[in-house]
N, C-alpha and C positions, 0 to 999 in steps of 0.2 A: 815873739814869745808865744808858745802854744796855749790855747785856751783849754782849761780843764773841762772834762765832760760834766754835764749837769746831773748825771746819775750816780755820782760818788757821794756816799753818805759818811760824814765824819761825826763820830760820837765821842765826846770827851770822856775820859775815864777808862776807856777800854784798853789803853796802852799801859796803864799802871798796874794791871792785874787785879784791880778791885773796882769794877764798874758799879757795883751796888752802892758804893759810898756816895755816889753822885745822884742816886735815884731817889727823888723826893717823894715818889709814890709808895715807897717801902718804909715802914716805921723804923726808926733809928735802932731799936733793940734787935731787929731782924736783919739789918744790913750786914752785919759781920757773921751771921750764921750761914753755914753751907746750905744750898738749896738745889732742887731739881726743877726743871721746867716740865709741865704736864699739859698735854692736849686732852681735854675732856670731851670724848666723843658723845657722851650723853647729852650735852648741851652745846657742843661746838665752840667751846671757849678754851682759853689758855690761862694758866696761873703757875705760881711757884708753890712747891711744898718744901718745908724746912726740916732739917734734921732735928730729932727730939733731943732733949737735954741729956738723956742717958747715952746718946750716940749710937743707938742700936737700929734706928730706922728713920726714914723720911716719912712724915705723915701730913695729911692735909685733906681738904674737902673741896668739891666742885663749887666755884663761886656762885653758880646759879641754882643748883638743886641740892647742894650740900652732901652729895654722895661722897663717902669717905674713901681714901686710898692710903695704903701703907706699903712702902718699899723697904724691905729689910736690908741692912748693911751686913755684909759678911765677906770672908776671904774668897768665896767662890763667886763673887759679884762681877759686874761689868763696869766699864768706865764711861758709859753713856751718860749724858746730862739731860736729854730730852726723851720723855716717855709718853705713852698714850694710855689713857684709862678708859675702860669701856663702861 
């Protein structure tokens, strides 16, 4: 039997389409809300920003310096899930 390579990472929850439901670092009320991943160039960190309750934009702040960001939701948008904030 062939040995599995040690560089394969298995993450439970990714196959069911709802990986956030198993993420204990995210508060329960935000686990079901749509989110975008942001690389904050100002402080070299990553975080999620969540869709607002009106459904018009994704909003959030840098986890280190609190710089705000807003990504508008519209018909002319893109399907990317990872963004970079300056």
